[in-house]
Structure formats: C-alpha cells, structure tokens
N, C-alpha and C positions, 0 to 999 in steps of 0.2 A: 505545623509541618510534620510529616511522618519521619521517623528515624530511618534514614536510608539503609542503615546496616542491620536493622531489625528484621526478623523473618516476616515475609509478606503475610498479612491476614488472608484467610480464604475469602473468595468472592461470596457475597451474600446471595442467598437463594436456596432452593430445596437442596438438601445434602445429596440427593440422588439425581440431580440434574444430569442427564446423560451427556457424555462426550459425543460429538458428532462422528459417526462412522459411515462407511460407504457400502454397507452390505445389503441395503434395501434396493432391489431392482426398481428402476424408474425414478429414484430419488435424485435430488440435485448432486449430492456427493458421488453417488454411483455413476451418474452421467459424466462427471469430470474424469473419473478413473477409466470408465469403460469406453467413452467416446472422445472426450477432449484430448486426453493424453496420447492415444494412438494417432489421432489426426495431427497433433503437434509434431510427433516424431516424423511423420511423412513430410510435413512442411519443412522442418529443419533439414531433412535429408535432401530435399530438392533445392534448398537455398544456397548450398555450397557445393563445390566439386570435391567432396570428401573422397579420400582414397578407399581402397577395398577394406582396410582394417576398420575404419570408422563406419563405413556403410554396413559391414557385417555386424558390428557392435550395436548399431541402431536397429537393425533388423532383429537381433536377439532381444533387445530391450522391448521392442514392439510385441514380440511373442510373450515375453516374461510378464510384462505389466498387465496383459489381458488374461493369461491363463496360468501363470507361474506363481512362485512364492518369492518373498523378499529375500534377496541374497546380500551378504555383507560385501563391503568394499574389499579390494585386495589388501593383503597384509602390508604391502608397500605404500598404500595410500597415506599421505601425511595426516589426514583427518579421520582415519579409521577409528582410532581410539575415541575421538570426540563423538562420532556417531554411535559407537558402542555405548558410551556413557549417556547419550541422549535418548536411549531406549532400544538401540539396535539389538543388544543381547537378549532382550525380551521378545523382539518382533521378528528376528531372522527366522526363516523357515515357515512363516505364516503367509496366508493370502493377503495381497495388498488390500483387499476389500474388507478384511476383518479387523483392520487396525484403525486407530484414531485417524480420522480424515486429515487432520493437520499434519500428522507424521507421514502418512502415505504420500500426500501431495508434495511435501517438502523433499522427501527422500527420492521421489521420482525425478525431481529436477537435479538433484545431486548425481543420480545415476545417468541422466541425460548428458551432463557435462563430462562424466567419465567416458561415455560412449564416443563423444566427439574429440576426446583427447585434450580437453581444456586445461587440465592440470599436469599433463604428462609432457616431458621434453619432446620437442618436435615442432613441425610447422604449424600445427593447430593450437599450440599452447597459448592461452590468453586470448583466443579469438572468440568473441561473443557470438554464439550461434543465433541469437535473436537480434543482432544489430541491424540487419537489413530491414526488419519490420519496424524497428524504432525510428530509423532514419527516414523511412518512407513517410511516416506521419508528419515529420517536420517540413517536408518538401511538397506541400499541397496548396492549392488555391484557398482551401478553407483556413489554413494557418495564416496565409496572407490577409485574409479578411478579418480574422480575429485580431491580428496585430494592428491592422489599420483602425479598428474600433477604439483602440486606446487613445487616438487623437481626440475623439469626441469625449471620452471619459476624462481626459485631462482638463477639460473646460468646466468640470463640475467641482464641487467642494471636496476637501480632503475627506470629510466624513462620508460623503456619497461614494467617493472612490473606494474607500476602505470596505464599505458594505458590498459594492459591486465586485471587488477583487476577491473578497472572502467567498462569495457565492460562486464566482468563476472557478476558484480553487476547489470548492466543494463538488461542483458538477463535472469538472474535467471536460473531456471532449464529447460527453453526451449532450451537454448544454453549455456551449462555450460562452466566452465573454460577449460576443456579438449577440447571442441569444439573451443574455442577461440585460444588455443595454436596450434591446428591442422590447423586452418585457413579455413577449409572447412567442409561442411556438405551437402551432396547431390549436390556438385558442387557449393555451394553458400557460400560466406564468410559472417560472422556475420555482418560486417559493411554494406554489400550491402542491408541489410534489413532496414537500417536507413532511415527514411523519413525527419529527421532534425538532424543536428549534430553540436552542440555547445561544443564539447568536449574540444577544446583548451581554449575557454573562461572559461569553468568550472574549468579546471585545473589551470588557472591563479587566480582563487578565493581561492585556497588553500593557504592561506597567512601566515600560521604559528600561527594562533590564535585559535579561537573556531569554530569547525565544528558542526552543528546540522544535524543529519540525521534522517528523519522521516521514519521509517521502514514500510515495507509492509508485506510480507508473512514470516511465520516461516519456519522451515525445511531446505530443500536444497536451498531455495532462501535467507534465512537469513545468511547462511554461507559465501557466496561471499560478502555480505555487511560487515560482521565482518572482513573478510580478507582485504577489502579495508580500513576500519578504522585502522586496525593494521598497514598497510603499511604507511598511512598518519601520524600516531603517531610516528612510528619508524623512519621515514625519515625527521621529523621536518616540514612536510607539514601542520600539525595541532599540536598545543600544548595540546589541550583538545578537546574531542569529547563527544557530548551528543546524545544518541540514544533514540529517542522517540518511544515508543511502546504502545500498547493498555492496558488500566487498567483492562480489562476483555475480555474474548473471543468474537470475532467479525468477521464477514465475513469469516467463516470457518477456514481460515488459517492465519489470521492476527496475527502478533507476539505479545506476551505478555512477561513480565519479565521472567516467567518460561521458555518460549521458548528460550530466550536469553541464559539462563543458560544451557539448554539442548544442544544448538548449541556449546557453548564454551566447554562444557564437551566432546562433540563429537570430537572437534578439539584436545583437550588435550590428548584424548585417541589414536589419530592417531600417526603414525610414521613420521619421517623426518620433512620437512619444515612445514607441517600442524600442527604437534604437537608443534613445536616451536612457531608458530603463536598463538596457543591456550594458551600456557604458558604466552606469552606476554600479551594477552588479559586479562587473569586472573589477572596478576600483575597490568595491567592498571586499571581494575575495583577496585582492592584493594587499589590502590594509589589515586583514584579519577580522573585520567586522562581520563578515560572512565566512563561516568555516564549514567545509565539507568533512563529514565524519563517517567512518565505516567501523563496523564491529562484527565479529563472526557470529554473535548471537542473532544478528539480523537475518541470517540465512539458516537459522535453527528451527526445529519443529516444536518449539516450546512456547508456552504462554508467557505473557509478561509478568505473571506471578513469580516466575523463575529468573527474573533479571539478575545478571551478575552484579557484584557490588559496585564496580566502577560506573556502570550505567545507572544504577539506582541513585548513586550520589549525584551524578550529573543531572538527572531529571528532577531530583528533589531540590536542587539549587536553582533551577530555572523558574522564571515567572510563570511559564506554562509550557507544557509539551503538547504539541498538536500532532495527532496521528492521522495520516491520510489513508483512505482507502479501505477496502473490504478485508484484506488479509490482516492488516494491523488491528482492525476492530475485532476480528475473530481471536487473535492472540490476546488482546486486552481483556476479552470476556472469557477467555479460556477455551474457546470453541465448544462451549456447552450450550445445551438447549434449555436455558433458563426461561421461565415465563416472560413473555414480551413486556409485561408490566413490572418486572423487577426494576427498582430504581437504578439509574445509571450510577449514581454516587456509591451505592452499595455494591454493585457488581464490579466496580473498578477500585475497590478499597485496597487491592493489592498493589496499586501503582503509586510510587512515591511522588508527592507534590501535585500541583494542579495539572489537570489533564483535560484534553478536549479531543473529540473525534469528528472528522469531516469525512462522510462516507456515503456513497451511493450503494443501495442494497442489492447485493449480488450473491448472497448466500443466506442460509436459514437463520443464523444467529442474530438476535436483536434483543435489546432491553430498553427500558426507559420510556415506553409508550404508555399513554393513558388507556384505560379500559375502553373508552369510547372510540378512540382512534383505531385500536386493534380490532374492535368489533366491526367498525365501518369498513376497514380494509378487507377483513375476512369475508364480509357479506358481499362486497363488490367484486373481489378477485380470487377468493379462496386463498391458497398459499402462494399464488404467483407473485404477489407484491413483495415477498421476501427475496426473490432471486432475479427479478426481471430487469433491474437497473433503472426502473422508472420512478423510484422513490429514493429519498435521501434523508439524511439527518445531520443536524449539528447538535452535539451534546457536549457538555462541559461540567466540571466540578472544581471547586477551589481545593487547594492543598490541605 
C-alpha cells in the first residue's frame, strides 16, 4: 500500500502529455465553454423566478464566459483565498478558453453559484439552481420501470445480482437496469460497448471492509449506485461504505447530500424489491454502515494527484475506492491527453490505495486501452467514440 502522506508520484506517460484546454474551435472542450455553458445559464435563469439582481448577474456571466476574461471572486467571498491558491492568481485576466479545461469548467460553476446568490445571505442562499432538473429525473415512468425490474433481479443469485448492479451503476441512465436485465437495446448488449473491462478484478477488491464510492450524478444515475452499495453491504462484500458527494451544487447534476436523501426516499416509496432496498439503505445510514461524506476538494479544479492529506489517508485505508463518471476520471488521469494505450495502473499511480473507475466516455481523456481496441474504434468512429457516451469502461488496479 502506498504511503498516504508521501508526495504523489507523477502519472506515467509522456512528460509532455498536454493538459486539455478549450482553445481549439470545434473541439469538445471548446463546445462546452462556447455552447453548453451559455445554454445552461439560460436554462437556470428560466428555472427560477430570480429577482433583478440575480438575473442581471446571470446575464453578465453569459457575456463574460463567451467573450470576457476570468475575473476573481469578490474579496468578501469566503473561498476567495482558496480559489486564488487553486490557480486563480495565475489565471485571472485571461480568456476562459486559454486555461486548462478542468479549471475553466470548475470555476464557471463557482461563478454561476455566485450569480444566483447561493452563498450570499438572502432568500436564494443554499437554493440549488439545478434541483428542478435533478428531481425531474426521479419522477418519470422510466424510473418506475427500472425499479420494478429489481423484482426480477431479486430472483437471481447474489453473484448475478452483483454483476447486474455493477453494470447498472456503470451505465447510469444511458443504459439502465432494465436494459441490463433485458440484455439488448437496438441489438447491442451493454457489455459490447465496453472499451476496457476489469470487472472481475474490481469484484475481487470487494473484500468485506470499507468501500469508498465517489459519486457522480444525482437522480436516475445515483439510484443504481445506491443499489450497488446496498447489495455489497447486504451480502458482506463491504462492512462499511462511504459515499462521497459534492458539498454544494456542481456540474449541473453532480450529487449532493440532499440528492442522496431524495434518491433514498424515492426508493423507500417504491414497492417490492426497490422499496426493501430503500429501507435497508435508510437503516444503514442510521447505523453508520453507510456514511455520506463531503469535502471541499470535491468541488476543486485540481487532479487527484493533489489530494489533501485527510483524503489520501482515507482512500489508502479503504479496500477500494470506486470513482464514478467522467469528471472523476478526468481528475484521476490529470485531465491530460496521454496515449490511450497508457496502462491504467501507471496513469493512476498518484492515487493512494486500490482504485477503480466506472465511466461512460464523454470527454477526450482515456487510458488503459489495447492498441487493437483503439485502432478499431478510430477506424469505425474517428474521435467520436471518446465523447459520445456510447462506450464505457471498468478499470481497476490493486493498491
């Protein structure tokens, strides 16, 4: 096991592997800053009856993020010093598009919260600007169908249940648990979309101790994560689970503690096996076998190579830390464009302890592929396979 207090070794790969930036017109990172962020501002603006102050601030952010430069937070902001230390003193005054993509994207969400008054005293303090979108996902017929599918799954063996729930967590709401049980969608199995598959290695790391799961999205994607945690606790594959979520709203749909409670309540309100899982999760939370954890680093623009000491010690002591989703994967790899064939174990050497990634591919960063798989994907799809969300991976390494 790596010494959690030792400096993180650099990720293996070419020393000049570039950090992802957004300055190339037409690239995926450019489209996020130039198209997705302005659209999100408009969507948030319409989702609440914000007053003139908030609406003016949102309009100003809309102009700034498209044509302006990065501006510091107000001196009175409680986290101004933190963002200065996280790179702000170097980046203020520069175009959003010329900075590391991870930093620009993260700081955009901090500025969006500033615009709507999330941190300031007043009526909008603590009001999640993305909450309507998250709740809408939980209240759909598709969610009912997915939860009903658990009744069929409950009649299979524990081993089969674990495999199904693991892949349900992997695919999230793109290919839900009902899809996994049916085995096909448009003639394609879920597994056929995997570009790397360390499922058996990952399952061997469920050793009956502590599982850390760093969550990604709320809503329909969080429910499969919770169902997997419930299964591992119920069957002794983990004695204790720690669910890491964001301390405040981030990246539109990233899960917060409030989102965890919404998801558990959605399960407990369901019938059959889903309701039973919800009751067990509620009891596990009450007993401390399932703990919800937040840390300010989770909303930071930094790679996991720069984990603070308390998190390094926590992850080093766990049987395995499972990272969900695209953003966590980018932070794990440093958001650098290493060759896709760089070994996963080498690229994640900065992470303390055993680590695994469950991720659908929605950005350019990827490692751990074989040359044959990369060549086949490139030949069939060009670069689209990296960002389209139609492929996924399960990658793992021992501590």
